[in-house]
FIFI-120864 format. One record per residue: residue number from 1; x negated, y negated, z negated of N, C-alpha, C in turn. Coordinates in steps of 0.02 Angstrom, whole numbers. Layout:
residues N
{site NUM; {X; Y; Z}; {X; Y; Z}; {X; Y; Z}}
...
end
This chain:
residues 169
{site 1; {-602; -2935; -3697}; {-584; -2867; -3690}; {-626; -2821; -3735}}
{site 2; {-596; -2771; -3758}; {-630; -2721; -3801}; {-674; -2676; -3761}}
{site 3; {-734; -2661; -3782}; {-776; -2616; -3744}; {-773; -2545; -3771}}
{site 4; {-733; -2534; -3822}; {-726; -2467; -3851}; {-684; -2420; -3809}}
{site 5; {-677; -2358; -3831}; {-637; -2308; -3792}; {-562; -2327; -3797}}
{site 6; {-522; -2304; -3751}; {-452; -2317; -3753}; {-422; -2286; -3820}}
{site 7; {-374; -2321; -3846}; {-338; -2297; -3904}; {-273; -2265; -3883}}
{site 8; {-267; -2201; -3904}; {-208; -2165; -3884}; {-181; -2126; -3946}}
{site 9; {-119; -2118; -3946}; {-85; -2081; -4002}; {-94; -2004; -3986}}
{site 10; {-98; -1966; -4041}; {-106; -1894; -4032}; {-43; -1867; -3993}}
{site 11; {-52; -1819; -3951}; {2; -1793; -3910}; {62; -1769; -3952}}
{site 12; {47; -1736; -4007}; {101; -1709; -4050}; {144; -1766; -4078}}
{site 13; {109; -1822; -4099}; {145; -1879; -4126}; {188; -1910; -4073}}
{site 14; {163; -1916; -4011}; {202; -1947; -3958}; {263; -1905; -3943}}
{site 15; {252; -1838; -3940}; {309; -1793; -3923}; {364; -1797; -3974}}
{site 16; {343; -1791; -4039}; {393; -1793; -4092}; {430; -1857; -4097}}
{site 17; {391; -1913; -4097}; {425; -1978; -4106}; {457; -1998; -4043}}
{site 18; {429; -1979; -3987}; {462; -1998; -3923}; {529; -1966; -3918}}
{site 19; {536; -1904; -3937}; {601; -1872; -3939}; {649; -1906; -3984}}
{site 20; {625; -1922; -4045}; {667; -1956; -4095}; {688; -2024; -4069}}
{site 21; {642; -2062; -4037}; {660; -2126; -4011}; {710; -2122; -3954}}
{site 22; {697; -2073; -3912}; {745; -2064; -3856}; {813; -2049; -3881}}
{site 23; {817; -2009; -3931}; {884; -1992; -3961}; {913; -2055; -3992}}
{site 24; {872; -2095; -4026}; {896; -2158; -4058}; {918; -2206; -4006}}
{site 25; {879; -2211; -3953}; {900; -2259; -3899}; {965; -2238; -3869}}
{site 26; {974; -2174; -3858}; {1038; -2147; -3832}; {1094; -2162; -3879}}
{site 27; {1079; -2154; -3941}; {1131; -2165; -3994}; {1149; -2238; -3995}}
{site 28; {1101; -2286; -3987}; {1117; -2355; -3986}; {1162; -2374; -3928}}
{site 29; {1157; -2340; -3872}; {1199; -2353; -3815}; {1270; -2329; -3828}}
{site 30; {1274; -2270; -3861}; {1341; -2245; -3881}; {1374; -2293; -3933}}
{site 31; {1332; -2312; -3980}; {1360; -2356; -4032}; {1383; -2423; -4009}}
{site 32; {1348; -2448; -3959}; {1367; -2516; -3936}; {1435; -2512; -3899}}
{site 33; {1455; -2453; -3881}; {1522; -2449; -3846}; {1578; -2429; -3893}}
{site 34; {1560; -2418; -3956}; {1614; -2399; -4008}; {1657; -2456; -4022}}
{site 35; {1718; -2440; -4046}; {1763; -2493; -4066}; {1774; -2492; -4140}}
{site 36; {1795; -2547; -4167}; {1806; -2550; -4239}; {1879; -2531; -4257}}
{site 37; {1895; -2468; -4239}; {1964; -2446; -4248}; {1979; -2435; -4321}}
{site 38; {1930; -2437; -4365}; {1944; -2426; -4436}; {1974; -2487; -4471}}
{site 39; {1978; -2541; -4435}; {2006; -2602; -4464}; {1956; -2644; -4498}}
{site 40; {1894; -2622; -4503}; {1844; -2664; -4540}; {1834; -2728; -4499}}
{site 41; {1825; -2783; -4531}; {1814; -2845; -4500}; {1875; -2882; -4477}}
{site 42; {1934; -2857; -4492}; {1995; -2887; -4466}; {2011; -2951; -4504}}
{site 43; {1976; -2965; -4559}; {1990; -3029; -4593}; {1958; -3085; -4555}}
{site 44; {1912; -3072; -4509}; {1881; -3122; -4467}; {1932; -3141; -4414}}
{site 45; {1935; -3204; -4395}; {1990; -3223; -4353}; {1963; -3250; -4287}}
{site 46; {2001; -3235; -4235}; {2000; -3261; -4170}; {1932; -3278; -4136}}
{site 47; {1932; -3333; -4104}; {1874; -3354; -4064}; {1812; -3367; -4105}}
{site 48; {1817; -3391; -4168}; {1762; -3407; -4210}; {1723; -3343; -4224}}
{site 49; {1758; -3289; -4242}; {1724; -3228; -4253}; {1693; -3199; -4190}}
{site 50; {1728; -3203; -4136}; {1702; -3175; -4073}; {1642; -3216; -4052}}
{site 51; {1644; -3281; -4057}; {1588; -3324; -4041}; {1525; -3310; -4081}}
{site 52; {1538; -3297; -4149}; {1480; -3282; -4192}; {1451; -3214; -4174}}
{site 53; {1493; -3166; -4156}; {1470; -3100; -4138}; {1429; -3105; -4074}}
{site 54; {1453; -3138; -4026}; {1420; -3147; -3963}; {1353; -3182; -3975}}
{site 55; {1353; -3230; -4018}; {1286; -3268; -4033}; {1240; -3221; -4065}}
{site 56; {1262; -3178; -4109}; {1219; -3132; -4144}; {1189; -3082; -4095}}
{site 57; {1232; -3057; -4048}; {1206; -3011; -3997}; {1158; -3047; -3948}}
{site 58; {1173; -3108; -3931}; {1127; -3146; -3887}; {1059; -3158; -3921}}
{site 59; {1061; -3176; -3985}; {997; -3186; -4020}; {959; -3120; -4028}}
{site 60; {994; -3065; -4038}; {959; -3001; -4041}; {929; -2982; -3976}}
{site 61; {962; -2997; -3921}; {937; -2987; -3852}; {878; -3030; -3839}}
{site 62; {883; -3093; -3860}; {826; -3142; -3850}; {765; -3117; -3888}}
{site 63; {779; -3093; -3950}; {721; -3068; -3992}; {688; -3007; -3959}}
{site 64; {729; -2963; -3932}; {702; -2905; -3895}; {663; -2925; -3835}}
{site 65; {688; -2977; -3799}; {655; -3003; -3741}; {585; -3030; -3759}}
{site 66; {582; -3064; -3817}; {518; -3091; -3842}; {469; -3035; -3859}}
{site 67; {497; -2982; -3892}; {456; -2927; -3909}; {431; -2890; -3850}}
{site 68; {473; -2883; -3799}; {451; -2853; -3735}; {394; -2892; -3703}}
{site 69; {400; -2956; -3705}; {349; -3002; -3678}; {281; -2991; -3718}}
{site 70; {292; -2983; -3782}; {231; -2974; -3823}; {196; -2907; -3808}}
{site 71; {234; -2855; -3796}; {206; -2793; -3772}; {170; -2801; -3704}}
{site 72; {202; -2835; -3660}; {171; -2846; -3592}; {107; -2885; -3596}}
{site 73; {107; -2937; -3639}; {49; -2980; -3647}; {-8; -2939; -3676}}
{site 74; {8; -2900; -3726}; {-44; -2860; -3760}; {-75; -2809; -3711}}
{site 75; {-31; -2774; -3675}; {-54; -2725; -3626}; {-94; -2760; -3573}}
{site 76; {-75; -2821; -3551}; {-112; -2857; -3501}; {-179; -2877; -3525}}
{site 77; {-184; -2898; -3588}; {-248; -2920; -3614}; {-294; -2862; -3634}}
{site 78; {-261; -2804; -3649}; {-300; -2745; -3669}; {-272; -2683; -3634}}
{site 79; {-291; -2675; -3570}; {-267; -2617; -3531}; {-283; -2550; -3563}}
{site 80; {-334; -2546; -3603}; {-354; -2485; -3637}; {-301; -2464; -3689}}
{site 81; {-255; -2508; -3707}; {-200; -2491; -3753}; {-138; -2468; -3720}}
{site 82; {-139; -2469; -3655}; {-77; -2454; -3616}; {-51; -2382; -3632}}
{site 83; {-94; -2333; -3643}; {-74; -2263; -3659}; {-31; -2264; -3722}}
{site 84; {-52; -2304; -3771}; {-15; -2303; -3835}; {45; -2349; -3832}}
{site 85; {41; -2403; -3797}; {94; -2452; -3798}; {153; -2440; -3749}}
{site 86; {139; -2407; -3693}; {191; -2399; -3641}; {252; -2363; -3668}}
{site 87; {250; -2307; -3703}; {312; -2277; -3728}; {350; -2321; -3775}}
{site 88; {316; -2362; -3815}; {349; -2405; -3860}; {380; -2462; -3823}}
{site 89; {345; -2490; -3773}; {370; -2546; -3731}; {434; -2521; -3696}}
{site 90; {432; -2459; -3670}; {492; -2433; -3635}; {553; -2429; -3680}}
{site 91; {540; -2412; -3745}; {596; -2409; -3794}; {623; -2478; -3805}}
{site 92; {581; -2528; -3811}; {602; -2598; -3819}; {643; -2622; -3761}}
{site 93; {621; -2602; -3700}; {658; -2619; -3641}; {730; -2588; -3642}}
{site 94; {734; -2525; -3664}; {797; -2492; -3670}; {841; -2525; -3722}}
{site 95; {809; -2547; -3775}; {848; -2581; -3827}; {876; -2649; -3798}}
{site 96; {835; -2685; -3760}; {860; -2746; -3730}; {919; -2734; -3685}}
{site 97; {917; -2679; -3647}; {973; -2660; -3603}; {1036; -2647; -3647}}
{site 98; {1027; -2614; -3704}; {1084; -2598; -3746}; {1117; -2662; -3773}}
{site 99; {1075; -2713; -3784}; {1097; -2775; -3813}; {1131; -2820; -3760}}
{site 100; {1110; -2814; -3699}; {1130; -2862; -3647}; {1204; -2852; -3628}}
{site 101; {1236; -2907; -3617}; {1303; -2903; -3589}; {1300; -2932; -3520}}
{site 102; {1345; -2970; -3500}; {1346; -2997; -3432}; {1284; -3042; -3418}}
{site 103; {1268; -3085; -3467}; {1216; -3135; -3455}; {1154; -3109; -3489}}
{site 104; {1102; -3096; -3447}; {1037; -3072; -3475}; {999; -3132; -3503}}
{site 105; {962; -3123; -3559}; {924; -3176; -3584}; {869; -3196; -3536}}
{site 106; {850; -3260; -3539}; {795; -3282; -3496}; {732; -3247; -3518}}
{site 107; {688; -3230; -3468}; {627; -3200; -3487}; {589; -3242; -3535}}
{site 108; {562; -3209; -3587}; {523; -3244; -3639}; {452; -3255; -3616}}
{site 109; {424; -3313; -3641}; {355; -3325; -3627}; {310; -3279; -3668}}
{site 110; {257; -3260; -3639}; {210; -3216; -3674}; {171; -3253; -3728}}
{site 111; {164; -3224; -3785}; {123; -3255; -3839}; {51; -3248; -3825}}
{site 112; {7; -3288; -3852}; {-65; -3280; -3846}; {-85; -3213; -3880}}
{site 113; {-131; -3179; -3852}; {-152; -3114; -3876}; {-225; -3121; -3898}}
{site 114; {-244; -3098; -3956}; {-314; -3101; -3978}; {-357; -3057; -3931}}
{site 115; {-420; -3075; -3924}; {-465; -3040; -3882}; {-484; -2975; -3912}}
{site 116; {-478; -2966; -3977}; {-497; -2904; -4009}; {-435; -2859; -4011}}
{site 117; {-445; -2797; -3987}; {-387; -2752; -3981}; {-354; -2737; -4049}}
{site 118; {-393; -2730; -4098}; {-365; -2714; -4166}; {-325; -2770; -4193}}
{site 119; {-347; -2832; -4182}; {-308; -2891; -4201}; {-244; -2897; -4159}}
{site 120; {-247; -2879; -4093}; {-190; -2880; -4051}; {-136; -2828; -4078}}
{site 121; {-158; -2773; -4096}; {-114; -2723; -4126}; {-83; -2748; -4191}}
{site 122; {-127; -2781; -4232}; {-99; -2808; -4295}; {-42; -2859; -4283}}
{site 123; {-51; -2898; -4233}; {1; -2947; -4215}; {64; -2915; -4190}}
{site 124; {55; -2862; -4151}; {113; -2823; -4127}; {150; -2791; -4185}}
{site 125; {110; -2764; -4231}; {139; -2730; -4292}; {181; -2785; -4331}}
{site 126; {154; -2845; -4339}; {187; -2896; -4375}; {250; -2916; -4338}}
{site 127; {249; -2924; -4271}; {307; -2941; -4234}; {360; -2886; -4240}}
{site 128; {346; -2823; -4235}; {393; -2766; -4246}; {422; -2770; -4313}}
{site 129; {379; -2776; -4366}; {404; -2775; -4436}; {451; -2833; -4447}}
{site 130; {433; -2890; -4424}; {474; -2951; -4439}; {542; -2942; -4404}}
{site 131; {542; -2918; -4342}; {604; -2910; -4307}; {648; -2855; -4340}}
{site 132; {617; -2802; -4362}; {656; -2748; -4396}; {689; -2776; -4462}}
{site 133; {652; -2819; -4496}; {676; -2847; -4559}; {735; -2898; -4544}}
{site 134; {725; -2940; -4491}; {775; -2985; -4472}; {839; -2950; -4453}}
{site 135; {834; -2895; -4419}; {893; -2857; -4395}; {931; -2829; -4458}}
{site 136; {894; -2807; -4506}; {926; -2782; -4567}; {964; -2840; -4603}}
{site 137; {932; -2898; -4605}; {967; -2955; -4638}; {1032; -2974; -4598}}
{site 138; {1029; -2965; -4533}; {1088; -2985; -4492}; {1147; -2937; -4499}}
{site 139; {1136; -2879; -4528}; {1191; -2830; -4535}; {1251; -2857; -4573}}
{site 140; {1237; -2895; -4625}; {1292; -2921; -4668}; {1346; -2959; -4632}}
{site 141; {1326; -2999; -4583}; {1374; -3038; -4546}; {1397; -3010; -4481}}
{site 142; {1376; -2948; -4464}; {1391; -2919; -4400}; {1453; -2875; -4405}}
{site 143; {1494; -2874; -4350}; {1551; -2828; -4348}; {1522; -2756; -4347}}
{site 144; {1565; -2708; -4364}; {1540; -2639; -4373}; {1501; -2611; -4313}}
{site 145; {1526; -2619; -4251}; {1488; -2589; -4196}; {1419; -2622; -4184}}
{site 146; {1416; -2688; -4193}; {1349; -2723; -4186}; {1306; -2706; -4243}}
{site 147; {1337; -2699; -4304}; {1295; -2682; -4361}; {1264; -2614; -4352}}
{site 148; {1300; -2568; -4325}; {1270; -2500; -4313}; {1214; -2505; -4263}}
{site 149; {1221; -2542; -4210}; {1171; -2551; -4160}; {1110; -2585; -4190}}
{site 150; {1120; -2639; -4229}; {1063; -2674; -4261}; {1026; -2629; -4309}}
{site 151; {1066; -2588; -4346}; {1034; -2542; -4394}; {990; -2492; -4357}}
{site 152; {1014; -2466; -4301}; {974; -2420; -4259}; {913; -2453; -4232}}
{site 153; {919; -2514; -4209}; {860; -2549; -4183}; {809; -2566; -4236}}
{site 154; {833; -2581; -4295}; {791; -2593; -4352}; {749; -2530; -4369}}
{site 155; {783; -2472; -4372}; {751; -2411; -4383}; {699; -2394; -4329}}
{site 156; {716; -2406; -4267}; {669; -2395; -4213}; {608; -2439; -4220}}
{site 157; {618; -2502; -4241}; {563; -2548; -4252}; {519; -2526; -4309}}
{site 158; {545; -2496; -4361}; {506; -2469; -4415}; {463; -2410; -4390}}
{site 159; {492; -2370; -4348}; {453; -2316; -4318}; {396; -2345; -4274}}
{site 160; {409; -2394; -4237}; {358; -2427; -4197}; {301; -2455; -4240}}
{site 161; {319; -2482; -4298}; {266; -2508; -4344}; {223; -2451; -4365}}
{site 162; {250; -2393; -4382}; {212; -2332; -4400}; {166; -2310; -4344}}
{site 163; {199; -2306; -4284}; {158; -2281; -4226}; {102; -2329; -4205}}
{site 164; {114; -2391; -4210}; {61; -2441; -4195}; {2; -2437; -4247}}
{site 165; {24; -2425; -4307}; {-27; -2416; -4362}; {-70; -2352; -4345}}
{site 166; {-38; -2300; -4322}; {-73; -2238; -4301}; {-121; -2252; -4243}}
{site 167; {-98; -2293; -4196}; {-141; -2310; -4138}; {-202; -2350; -4158}}
{site 168; {-193; -2391; -4211}; {-249; -2431; -4235}; {-300; -2388; -4272}}
{site 169; {-278; -2334; -4305}; {-322; -2293; -4347}; {-373; -2256; -4310}}
end
């Protein structure tokens, strides 16, 4: 455990980015309910396309579940980081909800967390950055409504990377 003072984000940063993230999270919920009425993706056929889309959504939900477990493990190992991590963790939980359909992903196992708070934040930054990049790469094969959701989640992940860097500074 770290013996230093708790790390917290400046209030102004939390308010500005919290509002932006709340709007983004609300937007992802709206986008996940959109239909592809513009005809995009109609060259994909039947069950194979639907199965691939469902698989992509399930993988995205599983990845969000793992990220959520990472936040929980980090906060558990470093309670002094809870002030900075809780708003971001709540956003990840909302993202998981937006991705879930009828079957929720199994809870992910928590990764090991370094005993140094700064190293723990570095690992969380890496996890967020990696997931944001993976979601951008997945856009190419995603149907329009899922692509919009993944793009929003990737953007939110990039904001989290920034905020976690601010918490570390």
